[in-house]
C-alpha positions in Angstrom: 163.6 -53.9 -76.3 164.6 -54.6 -79.8 164.8 -51.9 -82.4 166.2 -51.5 -85.9 167.7 -54.8 -86.9 168.6 -55.4 -83.3 171.4 -53.0 -83.7 170.2 -50.3 -81.3 168.3 -49.9 -78.1 166.4 -47.3 -76.2 167.9 -46.2 -72.9 166.0 -46.6 -69.6 163.7 -43.8 -68.7 165.3 -41.0 -66.7 163.3 -38.7 -64.6 164.2 -35.1 -64.2 161.8 -32.4 -63.3 162.1 -29.0 -64.8 159.9 -26.3 -63.4 159.1 -23.1 -65.2 158.7 -19.6 -64.0 157.2 -17.8 -67.0 157.2 -14.1 -67.3 153.8 -14.1 -68.9 150.4 -15.4 -67.6 148.6 -17.4 -70.3 145.5 -18.6 -68.6 146.4 -22.1 -69.8 146.4 -25.1 -67.5 149.7 -26.5 -66.2 150.3 -30.0 -67.6 153.0 -32.5 -66.5 154.8 -33.9 -69.5 157.0 -36.9 -70.2 159.7 -36.3 -72.8 159.7 -39.7 -74.6 161.7 -41.4 -77.4 158.6 -42.9 -79.0 154.8 -42.6 -79.0 153.3 -45.0 -76.5 151.2 -47.9 -78.0 151.0 -50.3 -75.1 148.5 -49.9 -72.3 151.0 -51.6 -69.9 153.7 -49.1 -70.8 151.3 -46.1 -70.7 150.1 -47.1 -67.2 153.7 -47.5 -66.0 154.8 -44.1 -67.4 151.8 -42.4 -65.8 152.2 -44.2 -62.4 156.0 -43.8 -62.2 156.4 -40.3 -63.5 153.0 -38.7 -62.7 152.6 -37.2 -66.2 149.6 -36.5 -68.3 151.0 -36.1 -71.8 154.1 -37.2 -73.8 156.3 -35.0 -76.0 159.4 -35.8 -77.8 161.1 -32.5 -78.5 160.5 -30.3 -75.4 163.1 -31.7 -73.1 166.3 -30.4 -74.8 164.9 -26.8 -75.1 163.6 -26.8 -71.5 166.9 -28.3 -70.2 169.1 -25.6 -71.7 166.8 -22.8 -70.7 166.8 -24.2 -67.1 170.6 -24.6 -67.1 171.1 -21.0 -68.3 168.4 -19.6 -65.9 166.4 -18.3 -68.9 162.7 -18.1 -68.5 160.7 -20.3 -70.8 157.0 -20.6 -71.5 156.3 -23.8 -73.3 152.9 -23.7 -75.1 152.2 -27.1 -76.6 149.3 -28.3 -78.6 148.4 -31.5 -76.9 147.4 -34.1 -79.5 147.4 -37.2 -77.3 147.6 -38.4 -73.8 149.7 -41.3 -72.6 147.8 -44.5 -73.3 147.8 -47.5 -75.6 146.1 -45.6 -78.5 148.4 -42.5 -78.3 149.7 -42.9 -81.8 146.2 -43.1 -83.3 145.1 -40.1 -81.2 148.2 -38.2 -82.3 147.5 -38.9 -86.0 143.9 -37.6 -85.6 144.8 -34.5 -83.6 148.3 -33.3 -84.3 147.4 -30.8 -87.0 144.6 -29.1 -85.0 146.7 -29.2 -81.8 149.5 -27.4 -83.6 147.2 -24.8 -85.0 145.6 -24.2 -81.6 149.0 -23.7 -80.0 150.1 -21.3 -82.8 146.9 -19.3 -82.4 147.4 -19.0 -78.6 151.0 -17.8 -79.1 149.9 -15.2 -81.7 147.2 -14.0 -79.3 149.8 -13.6 -76.5 152.1 -11.6 -78.8 149.4 -9.0 -79.7 
């Protein structure tokens, strides 16, 4: 695919599963997550991501943190505010929900720290 002035490209999707063994029970559901380079806007791409990688949501920043914790054998408990699912209107859904999703995640973390 073409990007900025045809001077760059996005690499092919790589699949690597990282499992978590948290030290704390949160009562939150487990969610499979794709770490993506962009927010999905195409129904064809969304269906392909979901079918090929068996994920429910997409997130851009989690992979690097999860990867290093996994590599070092450090426990990690990712608590994400999910603002959108993977489908053709992900960007619109993210714009509508990102602030409240962030606040909900922050509130859950604060409640666990008490």
